[in-house]
VMD Tcl script that builds the backbone (N, CA, C; Angstrom):
set m [mol new atoms 531]
animate dup $m
set s [atomselect $m all]
$s set {name element resname resid chain x y z} {
  {N N PHE 1 A -2.769 25.408 -2.882}
  {CA C PHE 1 A -2.095 24.445 -2.031}
  {C C PHE 1 A -1.827 23.160 -2.812}
  {N N PRO 2 A -0.588 22.694 -2.866}
  {CA C PRO 2 A -0.333 21.422 -3.538}
  {C C PRO 2 A -0.749 20.249 -2.656}
  {N N MET 3 A -0.838 19.084 -3.276}
  {CA C MET 3 A -1.082 17.866 -2.510}
  {C C MET 3 A 0.139 17.635 -1.627}
  {N N THR 4 A -0.107 17.264 -0.379}
  {CA C THR 4 A 0.993 16.983 0.538}
  {C C THR 4 A 0.824 15.595 1.145}
  {N N LEU 5 A 1.958 14.991 1.478}
  {CA C LEU 5 A 1.984 13.697 2.148}
  {C C LEU 5 A 2.605 13.925 3.518}
  {N N THR 6 A 1.907 13.489 4.564}
  {CA C THR 6 A 2.368 13.698 5.937}
  {C C THR 6 A 2.475 12.354 6.651}
  {N N ARG 7 A 3.679 12.043 7.080}
  {CA C ARG 7 A 3.901 10.794 7.807}
  {C C ARG 7 A 3.363 10.932 9.226}
  {N N ILE 8 A 2.564 9.938 9.631}
  {CA C ILE 8 A 2.009 9.903 10.985}
  {C C ILE 8 A 2.744 8.795 11.744}
  {N N THR 9 A 3.302 9.143 12.896}
  {CA C THR 9 A 4.059 8.153 13.673}
  {C C THR 9 A 3.448 7.900 15.048}
  {N N ASP 10 A 2.321 8.558 15.328}
  {CA C ASP 10 A 1.710 8.441 16.654}
  {C C ASP 10 A 0.202 8.295 16.495}
  {N N PRO 11 A -0.405 7.257 17.085}
  {CA C PRO 11 A -1.854 7.085 16.984}
  {C C PRO 11 A -2.655 8.257 17.567}
  {N N ARG 12 A -2.015 9.146 18.298}
  {CA C ARG 12 A -2.741 10.310 18.831}
  {C C ARG 12 A -2.810 11.467 17.836}
  {N N HIS 13 A -2.233 11.288 16.642}
  {CA C HIS 13 A -2.298 12.330 15.614}
  {C C HIS 13 A -3.766 12.666 15.341}
  {N N PRO 14 A -4.100 13.950 15.140}
  {CA C PRO 14 A -5.516 14.327 14.966}
  {C C PRO 14 A -6.222 13.652 13.787}
  {N N ASP 15 A -5.502 13.228 12.766}
  {CA C ASP 15 A -6.152 12.582 11.615}
  {C C ASP 15 A -6.027 11.055 11.619}
  {N N TYR 16 A -5.456 10.495 12.683}
  {CA C TYR 16 A -5.274 9.036 12.727}
  {C C TYR 16 A -6.616 8.303 12.690}
  {N N ALA 17 A -7.582 8.757 13.452}
  {CA C ALA 17 A -8.898 8.087 13.479}
  {C C ALA 17 A -9.565 8.144 12.106}
  {N N ALA 18 A -9.491 9.294 11.437}
  {CA C ALA 18 A -10.072 9.414 10.090}
  {C C ALA 18 A -9.338 8.501 9.109}
  {N N ALA 19 A -8.023 8.404 9.274}
  {CA C ALA 19 A -7.232 7.532 8.407}
  {C C ALA 19 A -7.648 6.072 8.601}
  {N N LEU 20 A -7.807 5.647 9.854}
  {CA C LEU 20 A -8.232 4.266 10.109}
  {C C LEU 20 A -9.652 4.008 9.624}
  {N N ALA 21 A -10.515 5.007 9.710}
  {CA C ALA 21 A -11.883 4.839 9.208}
  {C C ALA 21 A -11.869 4.627 7.692}
  {N N LEU 22 A -11.054 5.394 6.980}
  {CA C LEU 22 A -10.923 5.213 5.532}
  {C C LEU 22 A -10.349 3.824 5.225}
  {N N TYR 23 A -9.330 3.434 5.951}
  {CA C TYR 23 A -8.708 2.121 5.795}
  {C C TYR 23 A -9.757 1.019 5.967}
  {N N ALA 24 A -10.585 1.154 6.990}
  {CA C ALA 24 A -11.594 0.133 7.306}
  {C C ALA 24 A -12.620 -0.039 6.195}
  {N N ILE 25 A -12.996 1.055 5.516}
  {CA C ILE 25 A -13.991 0.935 4.437}
  {C C ILE 25 A -13.362 0.605 3.090}
  {N N SER 26 A -12.036 0.704 2.994}
  {CA C SER 26 A -11.371 0.534 1.703}
  {C C SER 26 A -10.870 -0.873 1.428}
  {N N PHE 27 A -10.714 -1.683 2.471}
  {CA C PHE 27 A -10.159 -3.023 2.307}
  {C C PHE 27 A -11.007 -4.031 3.070}
  {N N PRO 28 A -11.131 -5.251 2.534}
  {CA C PRO 28 A -11.861 -6.274 3.283}
  {C C PRO 28 A -11.098 -6.607 4.571}
  {N N PRO 29 A -11.807 -7.045 5.599}
  {CA C PRO 29 A -11.157 -7.309 6.891}
  {C C PRO 29 A -9.928 -8.217 6.812}
  {N N HIS 30 A -9.956 -9.222 5.938}
  {CA C HIS 30 A -8.803 -10.141 5.868}
  {C C HIS 30 A -7.557 -9.478 5.283}
  {N N GLU 31 A -7.705 -8.282 4.667}
  {CA C GLU 31 A -6.560 -7.555 4.113}
  {C C GLU 31 A -6.114 -6.409 5.011}
  {N N GLN 32 A -6.667 -6.317 6.216}
  {CA C GLN 32 A -6.337 -5.219 7.124}
  {C C GLN 32 A -5.551 -5.706 8.324}
  {N N ARG 33 A -4.616 -4.882 8.748}
  {CA C ARG 33 A -3.937 -5.117 10.019}
  {C C ARG 33 A -4.913 -4.820 11.144}
  {N N SER 34 A -4.717 -5.472 12.281}
  {CA C SER 34 A -5.481 -5.115 13.475}
  {C C SER 34 A -4.973 -3.768 13.978}
  {N N ALA 35 A -5.774 -3.078 14.772}
  {CA C ALA 35 A -5.364 -1.791 15.336}
  {C C ALA 35 A -4.075 -1.923 16.156}
  {N N PRO 36 A -3.934 -2.952 17.020}
  {CA C PRO 36 A -2.664 -3.090 17.757}
  {C C PRO 36 A -1.455 -3.312 16.835}
  {N N SER 37 A -1.647 -4.070 15.763}
  {CA C SER 37 A -0.560 -4.301 14.809}
  {C C SER 37 A -0.170 -2.981 14.135}
  {N N GLN 38 A -1.184 -2.216 13.726}
  {CA C GLN 38 A -0.913 -0.929 13.070}
  {C C GLN 38 A -0.140 -0.006 14.011}
  {N N ALA 39 A -0.570 0.079 15.252}
  {CA C ALA 39 A 0.104 0.949 16.219}
  {C C ALA 39 A 1.527 0.461 16.486}
  {N N ALA 40 A 1.723 -0.846 16.516}
  {CA C ALA 40 A 3.039 -1.413 16.829}
  {C C ALA 40 A 4.081 -1.094 15.764}
  {N N ILE 41 A 3.661 -1.041 14.496}
  {CA C ILE 41 A 4.653 -0.834 13.432}
  {C C ILE 41 A 4.893 0.633 13.106}
  {N N MET 42 A 4.109 1.533 13.670}
  {CA C MET 42 A 4.266 2.951 13.315}
  {C C MET 42 A 5.641 3.508 13.675}
  {N N GLN 43 A 6.303 2.902 14.635}
  {CA C GLN 43 A 7.633 3.369 15.020}
  {C C GLN 43 A 8.752 2.729 14.196}
  {N N ASP 44 A 8.412 1.768 13.348}
  {CA C ASP 44 A 9.429 1.140 12.509}
  {C C ASP 44 A 9.932 2.171 11.505}
  {N N PRO 45 A 11.237 2.428 11.463}
  {CA C PRO 45 A 11.753 3.463 10.555}
  {C C PRO 45 A 11.457 3.190 9.080}
  {N N ALA 46 A 11.268 1.925 8.708}
  {CA C ALA 46 A 10.988 1.593 7.310}
  {C C ALA 46 A 9.523 1.818 6.939}
  {N N TYR 47 A 8.645 1.917 7.927}
  {CA C TYR 47 A 7.201 2.001 7.682}
  {C C TYR 47 A 6.740 3.457 7.629}
  {N N HIS 48 A 5.944 3.738 6.628}
  {CA C HIS 48 A 5.423 5.097 6.448}
  {C C HIS 48 A 3.896 5.047 6.425}
  {N N PHE 49 A 3.294 5.436 7.541}
  {CA C PHE 49 A 1.835 5.589 7.632}
  {C C PHE 49 A 1.592 7.044 7.222}
  {N N THR 50 A 1.144 7.249 5.985}
  {CA C THR 50 A 1.188 8.576 5.375}
  {C C THR 50 A -0.196 9.057 4.960}
  {N N ALA 51 A -0.596 10.182 5.542}
  {CA C ALA 51 A -1.864 10.814 5.178}
  {C C ALA 51 A -1.646 11.690 3.949}
  {N N VAL 52 A -2.630 11.693 3.074}
  {CA C VAL 52 A -2.589 12.495 1.849}
  {C C VAL 52 A -3.557 13.659 2.035}
  {N N TYR 53 A -3.062 14.861 1.775}
  {CA C TYR 53 A -3.874 16.072 1.930}
  {C C TYR 53 A -3.911 16.849 0.632}
  {N N ASP 54 A -5.039 17.474 0.379}
  {CA C ASP 54 A -5.172 18.423 -0.717}
  {C C ASP 54 A -5.750 19.696 -0.121}
  {N N ALA 55 A -5.034 20.785 -0.298}
  {CA C ALA 55 A -5.458 22.077 0.275}
  {C C ALA 55 A -5.758 21.929 1.767}
  {N N GLY 56 A -4.967 21.110 2.442}
  {CA C GLY 56 A -5.128 20.937 3.877}
  {C C GLY 56 A -6.203 19.956 4.292}
  {N N ASN 57 A -6.955 19.405 3.339}
  {CA C ASN 57 A -8.029 18.455 3.647}
  {C C ASN 57 A -7.532 17.027 3.464}
  {N N PHE 58 A -7.851 16.160 4.429}
  {CA C PHE 58 A -7.469 14.750 4.355}
  {C C PHE 58 A -8.234 14.080 3.216}
  {N N VAL 59 A -7.494 13.549 2.230}
  {CA C VAL 59 A -8.143 12.919 1.079}
  {C C VAL 59 A -7.764 11.450 0.893}
  {N N GLY 60 A -6.728 10.985 1.583}
  {CA C GLY 60 A -6.340 9.598 1.360}
  {C C GLY 60 A -5.227 9.144 2.273}
  {N N LEU 61 A -4.781 7.929 1.998}
  {CA C LEU 61 A -3.815 7.268 2.859}
  {C C LEU 61 A -2.944 6.359 2.000}
  {N N VAL 62 A -1.647 6.422 2.230}
  {CA C VAL 62 A -0.737 5.463 1.610}
  {C C VAL 62 A 0.163 4.918 2.708}
  {N N LEU 63 A 0.161 3.589 2.827}
  {CA C LEU 63 A 0.935 2.899 3.851}
  {C C LEU 63 A 2.001 2.101 3.111}
  {N N TYR 64 A 3.267 2.500 3.296}
  {CA C TYR 64 A 4.321 1.843 2.532}
  {C C TYR 64 A 5.566 1.620 3.369}
  {N N TRP 65 A 6.394 0.708 2.871}
  {CA C TRP 65 A 7.664 0.327 3.491}
  {C C TRP 65 A 8.771 0.750 2.547}
  {N N GLU 66 A 9.809 1.369 3.078}
  {CA C GLU 66 A 10.938 1.767 2.249}
  {C C GLU 66 A 12.187 1.020 2.691}
  {N N THR 67 A 12.793 0.307 1.745}
  {CA C THR 67 A 14.056 -0.375 1.984}
  {C C THR 67 A 15.118 0.283 1.101}
  {N N ALA 68 A 16.337 -0.171 1.209}
  {CA C ALA 68 A 17.391 0.357 0.342}
  {C C ALA 68 A 17.123 -0.005 -1.118}
  {N N GLU 69 A 16.406 -1.113 -1.342}
  {CA C GLU 69 A 16.211 -1.620 -2.703}
  {C C GLU 69 A 14.883 -1.231 -3.348}
  {N N PHE 70 A 13.834 -1.015 -2.567}
  {CA C PHE 70 A 12.504 -0.800 -3.150}
  {C C PHE 70 A 11.574 -0.127 -2.147}
  {N N LEU 71 A 10.426 0.326 -2.680}
  {CA C LEU 71 A 9.292 0.765 -1.860}
  {C C LEU 71 A 8.190 -0.258 -2.063}
  {N N TYR 72 A 7.555 -0.665 -0.976}
  {CA C TYR 72 A 6.438 -1.597 -1.054}
  {C C TYR 72 A 5.201 -0.885 -0.528}
  {N N ILE 73 A 4.226 -0.680 -1.399}
  {CA C ILE 73 A 2.962 -0.076 -0.984}
  {C C ILE 73 A 2.077 -1.190 -0.453}
  {N N GLU 74 A 1.880 -1.174 0.862}
  {CA C GLU 74 A 1.028 -2.183 1.488}
  {C C GLU 74 A -0.447 -1.831 1.279}
  {N N HIS 75 A -0.795 -0.559 1.408}
  {CA C HIS 75 A -2.175 -0.105 1.210}
  {C C HIS 75 A -2.180 1.320 0.643}
  {N N LEU 76 A -3.084 1.566 -0.288}
  {CA C LEU 76 A -3.318 2.899 -0.843}
  {C C LEU 76 A -4.819 3.063 -0.984}
  {N N CYS 77 A -5.352 4.144 -0.432}
  {CA C CYS 77 A -6.792 4.381 -0.558}
  {C C CYS 77 A -7.063 5.883 -0.552}
  {N N ILE 78 A -8.086 6.251 -1.291}
  {CA C ILE 78 A -8.527 7.645 -1.411}
  {C C ILE 78 A -9.974 7.708 -0.931}
  {N N GLN 79 A -10.306 8.791 -0.243}
  {CA C GLN 79 A -11.688 8.983 0.224}
  {C C GLN 79 A -12.646 8.790 -0.960}
  {N N PRO 80 A -13.739 8.045 -0.777}
  {CA C PRO 80 A -14.671 7.831 -1.896}
  {C C PRO 80 A -15.115 9.131 -2.581}
  {N N SER 81 A -15.345 10.165 -1.817}
  {CA C SER 81 A -15.786 11.439 -2.405}
  {C C SER 81 A -14.681 12.145 -3.183}
  {N N GLN 82 A -13.441 11.702 -3.020}
  {CA C GLN 82 A -12.297 12.346 -3.678}
  {C C GLN 82 A -11.697 11.506 -4.809}
  {N N ARG 83 A -12.317 10.366 -5.096}
  {CA C ARG 83 A -11.794 9.524 -6.163}
  {C C ARG 83 A -12.044 10.185 -7.513}
  {N N ASN 84 A -11.252 9.792 -8.495}
  {CA C ASN 84 A -11.317 10.340 -9.857}
  {C C ASN 84 A -10.869 11.795 -9.927}
  {N N HIS 85 A -10.064 12.212 -8.951}
  {CA C HIS 85 A -9.437 13.542 -8.993}
  {C C HIS 85 A -7.920 13.410 -9.108}
  {N N HIS 86 A -7.446 12.235 -9.477}
  {CA C HIS 86 A -6.029 11.958 -9.734}
  {C C HIS 86 A -5.149 11.941 -8.489}
  {N N PHE 87 A -5.739 11.869 -7.302}
  {CA C PHE 87 A -4.901 11.810 -6.096}
  {C C PHE 87 A -4.075 10.526 -6.056}
  {N N GLY 88 A -4.687 9.397 -6.390}
  {CA C GLY 88 A -3.954 8.131 -6.392}
  {C C GLY 88 A -2.783 8.176 -7.359}
  {N N ALA 89 A -3.018 8.678 -8.571}
  {CA C ALA 89 A -1.945 8.782 -9.563}
  {C C ALA 89 A -0.839 9.712 -9.075}
  {N N ARG 90 A -1.223 10.793 -8.430}
  {CA C ARG 90 A -0.222 11.744 -7.930}
  {C C ARG 90 A 0.589 11.143 -6.782}
  {N N VAL 91 A -0.043 10.352 -5.928}
  {CA C VAL 91 A 0.694 9.674 -4.860}
  {C C VAL 91 A 1.705 8.706 -5.480}
  {N N LEU 92 A 1.267 7.920 -6.451}
  {CA C LEU 92 A 2.174 6.970 -7.108}
  {C C LEU 92 A 3.347 7.697 -7.761}
  {N N SER 93 A 3.074 8.813 -8.405}
  {CA C SER 93 A 4.127 9.601 -9.038}
  {C C SER 93 A 5.120 10.125 -8.004}
  {N N ARG 94 A 4.600 10.595 -6.882}
  {CA C ARG 94 A 5.463 11.118 -5.824}
  {C C ARG 94 A 6.380 10.013 -5.293}
  {N N LEU 95 A 5.818 8.820 -5.071}
  {CA C LEU 95 A 6.634 7.714 -4.566}
  {C C LEU 95 A 7.645 7.247 -5.619}
  {N N ALA 96 A 7.239 7.231 -6.879}
  {CA C ALA 96 A 8.170 6.858 -7.956}
  {C C ALA 96 A 9.337 7.842 -8.007}
  {N N GLY 97 A 9.071 9.087 -7.647}
  {CA C GLY 97 A 10.101 10.118 -7.651}
  {C C GLY 97 A 11.195 9.892 -6.621}
  {N N LEU 98 A 10.996 8.939 -5.713}
  {CA C LEU 98 A 12.029 8.625 -4.723}
  {C C LEU 98 A 13.147 7.777 -5.323}
  {N N GLY 99 A 12.967 7.352 -6.578}
  {CA C GLY 99 A 14.054 6.724 -7.321}
  {C C GLY 99 A 14.284 5.242 -7.075}
  {N N LYS 100 A 13.315 4.558 -6.494}
  {CA C LYS 100 A 13.444 3.117 -6.255}
  {C C LYS 100 A 12.283 2.406 -6.934}
  {N N PRO 101 A 12.454 1.135 -7.280}
  {CA C PRO 101 A 11.293 0.401 -7.774}
  {C C PRO 101 A 10.169 0.429 -6.729}
  {N N VAL 102 A 8.941 0.561 -7.213}
  {CA C VAL 102 A 7.761 0.547 -6.349}
  {C C VAL 102 A 7.029 -0.764 -6.622}
  {N N ILE 103 A 6.720 -1.477 -5.550}
  {CA C ILE 103 A 6.063 -2.787 -5.645}
  {C C ILE 103 A 4.741 -2.722 -4.894}
  {N N LEU 104 A 3.713 -3.345 -5.449}
  {CA C LEU 104 A 2.421 -3.462 -4.765}
  {C C LEU 104 A 1.712 -4.705 -5.256}
  {N N GLU 105 A 0.631 -5.048 -4.573}
  {CA C GLU 105 A -0.142 -6.242 -4.920}
  {C C GLU 105 A -1.586 -5.846 -5.193}
  {N N ILE 106 A -2.207 -6.567 -6.111}
  {CA C ILE 106 A -3.632 -6.371 -6.380}
  {C C ILE 106 A -4.309 -7.733 -6.467}
  {N N ASP 107 A -5.630 -7.715 -6.284}
  {CA C ASP 107 A -6.411 -8.930 -6.492}
  {C C ASP 107 A -6.403 -9.275 -7.980}
  {N N PRO 108 A -6.471 -10.552 -8.302}
  {CA C PRO 108 A -6.605 -10.921 -9.716}
  {C C PRO 108 A -7.845 -10.264 -10.311}
  {N N PRO 109 A -7.770 -9.814 -11.569}
  {CA C PRO 109 A -8.926 -9.140 -12.177}
  {C C PRO 109 A -10.072 -10.113 -12.424}
  {N N ALA 110 A -11.077 -10.056 -11.532}
  {CA C ALA 110 A -12.184 -11.009 -11.614}
  {C C ALA 110 A -13.551 -10.334 -11.666}
  {N N ASP 111 A -13.623 -9.066 -11.273}
  {CA C ASP 111 A -14.898 -8.342 -11.296}
  {C C ASP 111 A -14.605 -6.905 -11.738}
  {N N ALA 112 A -15.644 -6.086 -11.837}
  {CA C ALA 112 A -15.472 -4.725 -12.366}
  {C C ALA 112 A -14.475 -3.912 -11.541}
  {N N VAL 113 A -14.537 -4.030 -10.223}
  {CA C VAL 113 A -13.643 -3.239 -9.360}
  {C C VAL 113 A -12.200 -3.672 -9.544}
  {N N SER 114 A -11.934 -4.971 -9.497}
  {CA C SER 114 A -10.549 -5.445 -9.623}
  {C C SER 114 A -9.998 -5.195 -11.027}
  {N N ILE 115 A -10.849 -5.231 -12.039}
  {CA C ILE 115 A -10.414 -4.942 -13.412}
  {C C ILE 115 A -10.055 -3.451 -13.538}
  {N N ARG 116 A -10.890 -2.580 -12.959}
  {CA C ARG 116 A -10.581 -1.134 -12.982}
  {C C ARG 116 A -9.292 -0.839 -12.222}
  {N N ARG 117 A -9.114 -1.492 -11.070}
  {CA C ARG 117 A -7.909 -1.267 -10.269}
  {C C ARG 117 A -6.661 -1.663 -11.064}
  {N N ARG 118 A -6.699 -2.830 -11.687}
  {CA C ARG 118 A -5.559 -3.267 -12.506}
  {C C ARG 118 A -5.289 -2.254 -13.618}
  {N N SER 119 A -6.319 -1.803 -14.306}
  {CA C SER 119 A -6.153 -0.823 -15.388}
  {C C SER 119 A -5.544 0.478 -14.872}
  {N N PHE 120 A -5.989 0.930 -13.699}
  {CA C PHE 120 A -5.444 2.147 -13.087}
  {C C PHE 120 A -3.931 2.033 -12.909}
  {N N TYR 121 A -3.485 0.927 -12.329}
  {CA C TYR 121 A -2.049 0.773 -12.083}
  {C C TYR 121 A -1.263 0.637 -13.389}
  {N N LEU 122 A -1.791 -0.097 -14.351}
  {CA C LEU 122 A -1.093 -0.229 -15.639}
  {C C LEU 122 A -0.991 1.128 -16.333}
  {N N ARG 123 A -2.056 1.932 -16.278}
  {CA C ARG 123 A -2.021 3.290 -16.859}
  {C C ARG 123 A -0.975 4.170 -16.173}
  {N N ASN 124 A -0.704 3.864 -14.912}
  {CA C ASN 124 A 0.231 4.667 -14.135}
  {C C ASN 124 A 1.646 4.076 -14.108}
  {N N GLY 125 A 1.971 3.285 -15.120}
  {CA C GLY 125 A 3.347 2.847 -15.309}
  {C C GLY 125 A 3.761 1.575 -14.595}
  {N N PHE 126 A 2.796 0.807 -14.096}
  {CA C PHE 126 A 3.133 -0.440 -13.421}
  {C C PHE 126 A 3.119 -1.598 -14.412}
  {N N PHE 127 A 3.928 -2.605 -14.100}
  {CA C PHE 127 A 4.041 -3.809 -14.908}
  {C C PHE 127 A 3.625 -5.000 -14.067}
  {N N GLU 128 A 2.936 -5.928 -14.724}
  {CA C GLU 128 A 2.534 -7.151 -14.042}
  {C C GLU 128 A 3.718 -8.118 -14.038}
  {N N ASN 129 A 3.983 -8.703 -12.892}
  {CA C ASN 129 A 5.080 -9.653 -12.759}
  {C C ASN 129 A 4.541 -11.078 -12.812}
  {N N PRO 130 A 5.333 -12.018 -13.339}
  {CA C PRO 130 A 4.826 -13.390 -13.563}
  {C C PRO 130 A 4.921 -14.317 -12.356}
  {N N TYR 131 A 5.399 -13.830 -11.213}
  {CA C TYR 131 A 5.669 -14.719 -10.092}
  {C C TYR 131 A 4.389 -15.103 -9.358}
  {N N PRO 132 A 4.180 -16.409 -9.105}
  {CA C PRO 132 A 3.040 -16.797 -8.261}
  {C C PRO 132 A 3.264 -16.188 -6.877}
  {N N HIS 133 A 2.278 -15.449 -6.382}
  {CA C HIS 133 A 2.491 -14.683 -5.151}
  {C C HIS 133 A 1.299 -14.851 -4.210}
  {N N VAL 134 A 1.594 -15.283 -2.991}
  {CA C VAL 134 A 0.574 -15.407 -1.959}
  {C C VAL 134 A 0.959 -14.475 -0.817}
  {N N HIS 135 A 0.065 -13.541 -0.509}
  {CA C HIS 135 A 0.320 -12.634 0.618}
  {C C HIS 135 A -0.003 -13.376 1.910}
  {N N PRO 136 A 0.917 -13.343 2.894}
  {CA C PRO 136 A 0.643 -14.024 4.168}
  {C C PRO 136 A -0.585 -13.430 4.865}
  {N N PRO 137 A -1.238 -14.205 5.721}
  {CA C PRO 137 A -2.453 -13.711 6.381}
  {C C PRO 137 A -2.159 -12.651 7.450}
  {N N TYR 138 A -3.105 -11.731 7.586}
  {CA C TYR 138 A -3.030 -10.704 8.634}
  {C C TYR 138 A -3.628 -11.189 9.953}
  {N N HIS 139 A -4.426 -12.240 9.903}
  {CA C HIS 139 A -5.126 -12.731 11.100}
  {C C HIS 139 A -4.973 -14.246 11.182}
  {N N PRO 140 A -4.844 -14.785 12.397}
  {CA C PRO 140 A -4.576 -16.228 12.528}
  {C C PRO 140 A -5.672 -17.116 11.947}
  {N N GLU 141 A -6.897 -16.610 11.877}
  {CA C GLU 141 A -7.989 -17.433 11.348}
  {C C GLU 141 A -8.048 -17.421 9.815}
  {N N ASN 142 A -7.217 -16.614 9.176}
  {CA C ASN 142 A -7.211 -16.524 7.715}
  {C C ASN 142 A -6.036 -17.302 7.130}
  {N N HIS 143 A -6.123 -17.510 5.830}
  {CA C HIS 143 A -5.036 -18.118 5.070}
  {C C HIS 143 A -4.462 -17.030 4.171}
  {N N GLY 144 A -3.280 -17.268 3.639}
  {CA C GLY 144 A -2.731 -16.329 2.670}
  {C C GLY 144 A -3.636 -16.252 1.452}
  {N N HIS 145 A -3.537 -15.154 0.710}
  {CA C HIS 145 A -4.365 -15.062 -0.496}
  {C C HIS 145 A -3.514 -14.716 -1.713}
  {N N GLN 146 A -3.911 -15.333 -2.823}
  {CA C GLN 146 A -3.209 -15.181 -4.096}
  {C C GLN 146 A -3.423 -13.764 -4.613}
  {N N LEU 147 A -2.338 -13.084 -4.920}
  {CA C LEU 147 A -2.402 -11.739 -5.464}
  {C C LEU 147 A -1.480 -11.631 -6.670}
  {N N ILE 148 A -1.682 -10.569 -7.432}
  {CA C ILE 148 A -0.802 -10.266 -8.563}
  {C C ILE 148 A 0.163 -9.189 -8.102}
  {N N LEU 149 A 1.431 -9.396 -8.399}
  {CA C LEU 149 A 2.465 -8.444 -8.015}
  {C C LEU 149 A 2.714 -7.484 -9.174}
  {N N LEU 150 A 2.602 -6.189 -8.876}
  {CA C LEU 150 A 2.893 -5.151 -9.864}
  {C C LEU 150 A 4.124 -4.377 -9.411}
  {N N SER 151 A 4.848 -3.823 -10.374}
  {CA C SER 151 A 6.011 -3.002 -10.036}
  {C C SER 151 A 6.198 -1.903 -11.076}
  {N N SER 152 A 6.855 -0.857 -10.644}
  {CA C SER 152 A 7.145 0.287 -11.490}
  {C C SER 152 A 8.555 0.759 -11.152}
  {N N PRO 153 A 9.341 1.199 -12.095}
  {CA C PRO 153 A 9.018 1.536 -13.481}
  {C C PRO 153 A 9.170 0.383 -14.459}
  {N N ARG 154 A 9.377 -0.860 -13.940}
  {CA C ARG 154 A 9.601 -2.024 -14.788}
  {C C ARG 154 A 9.218 -3.271 -13.995}
  {N N ALA 155 A 9.154 -4.370 -14.712}
  {CA C ALA 155 A 8.993 -5.648 -14.017}
  {C C ALA 155 A 10.253 -5.903 -13.194}
  {N N ILE 156 A 10.120 -6.656 -12.111}
  {CA C ILE 156 A 11.283 -6.968 -11.276}
  {C C ILE 156 A 11.860 -8.327 -11.667}
  {N N THR 157 A 13.122 -8.499 -11.361}
  {CA C THR 157 A 13.815 -9.750 -11.696}
  {C C THR 157 A 13.454 -10.829 -10.671}
  {N N PRO 158 A 13.736 -12.090 -10.979}
  {CA C PRO 158 A 13.514 -13.141 -9.977}
  {C C PRO 158 A 14.263 -12.867 -8.668}
  {N N ALA 159 A 15.481 -12.376 -8.744}
  {CA C ALA 159 A 16.241 -12.073 -7.526}
  {C C ALA 159 A 15.572 -10.948 -6.737}
  {N N GLU 160 A 15.060 -9.933 -7.434}
  {CA C GLU 160 A 14.355 -8.844 -6.748}
  {C C GLU 160 A 13.061 -9.355 -6.120}
  {N N TYR 161 A 12.369 -10.267 -6.824}
  {CA C TYR 161 A 11.165 -10.847 -6.238}
  {C C TYR 161 A 11.503 -11.620 -4.963}
  {N N ASP 162 A 12.561 -12.413 -5.006}
  {CA C ASP 162 A 12.962 -13.176 -3.820}
  {C C ASP 162 A 13.281 -12.247 -2.653}
  {N N CYS 163 A 13.973 -11.138 -2.929}
  {CA C CYS 163 A 14.303 -10.149 -1.897}
  {C C CYS 163 A 13.018 -9.559 -1.307}
  {N N PHE 164 A 12.076 -9.167 -2.185}
  {CA C PHE 164 A 10.800 -8.611 -1.733}
  {C C PHE 164 A 10.020 -9.634 -0.913}
  {N N SER 165 A 9.910 -10.854 -1.423}
  {CA C SER 165 A 9.115 -11.888 -0.761}
  {C C SER 165 A 9.667 -12.190 0.634}
  {N N THR 166 A 10.969 -12.249 0.751}
  {CA C THR 166 A 11.596 -12.487 2.054}
  {C C THR 166 A 11.317 -11.322 2.999}
  {N N TYR 167 A 11.446 -10.101 2.502}
  {CA C TYR 167 A 11.186 -8.916 3.328}
  {C C TYR 167 A 9.723 -8.901 3.792}
  {N N LEU 168 A 8.817 -9.227 2.883}
  {CA C LEU 168 A 7.390 -9.263 3.222}
  {C C LEU 168 A 7.140 -10.255 4.364}
  {N N ARG 169 A 7.650 -11.463 4.220}
  {CA C ARG 169 A 7.408 -12.502 5.229}
  {C C ARG 169 A 8.117 -12.216 6.548}
  {N N LYS 170 A 9.359 -11.765 6.479}
  {CA C LYS 170 A 10.172 -11.666 7.695}
  {C C LYS 170 A 10.119 -10.311 8.382}
  {N N HIS 171 A 9.719 -9.260 7.662}
  {CA C HIS 171 A 9.710 -7.934 8.298}
  {C C HIS 171 A 8.296 -7.322 8.321}
  {N N VAL 172 A 7.692 -7.179 7.150}
  {CA C VAL 172 A 6.371 -6.540 7.056}
  {C C VAL 172 A 5.344 -7.285 7.899}
  {N N MET 173 A 5.364 -8.598 7.856}
  {CA C MET 173 A 4.330 -9.391 8.508}
  {C C MET 173 A 4.716 -9.854 9.913}
  {N N GLN 174 A 5.792 -9.346 10.482}
  {CA C GLN 174 A 6.250 -9.849 11.781}
  {C C GLN 174 A 5.358 -9.448 12.949}
  {N N ASN 175 A 4.606 -8.374 12.861}
  {CA C ASN 175 A 3.791 -7.903 13.991}
  {C C ASN 175 A 2.286 -7.992 13.743}
  {N N VAL 176 A 1.859 -8.989 12.978}
  {CA C VAL 176 A 0.430 -8.995 12.642}
  {C C VAL 176 A -0.443 -9.728 13.652}
  {N N PHE 177 A 0.050 -10.700 14.372}
  {CA C PHE 177 A -0.819 -11.430 15.302}
  {C C PHE 177 A -0.582 -10.940 16.715}
}
mol reanalyze $m
mol bondsrecalc $m
mol representation Tube
mol addrep $m
């Protein structure tokens, strides 16, 4: 069985609860959408809440937005027991195969985990972009946080960054509170 990606558009999907449980352990609370926000955007045609399966077993989750110009990976996570089996790299390859620049954000490399994460993306064909980037907050009690913008198969231009930044603020983040 090859790895498969299955788009989930309904919170009643049998693997939705497992997907949210993985999401909850994979990201700090300030980087997570609330459950109502997640449910609200699932019907957006640009949003892909996508479960990753290997041999029919749920192994991960990739949450991304597809526009005419780019794909933006908002969240990517693999089950802890399934890490280091190349699922993350295979998901990135599959998305790159859609023929658009892929954009994502990472924490600045400050500790072992963030340094490994940066290395993983660079090994998988991503480039670090020089633009100062603050991701808007997911919750009203939080502030935006400084992140590093990565893109594949190349760095993005200033005009592409402006397009992405506007889309992030005006579309991706419209249903968070």
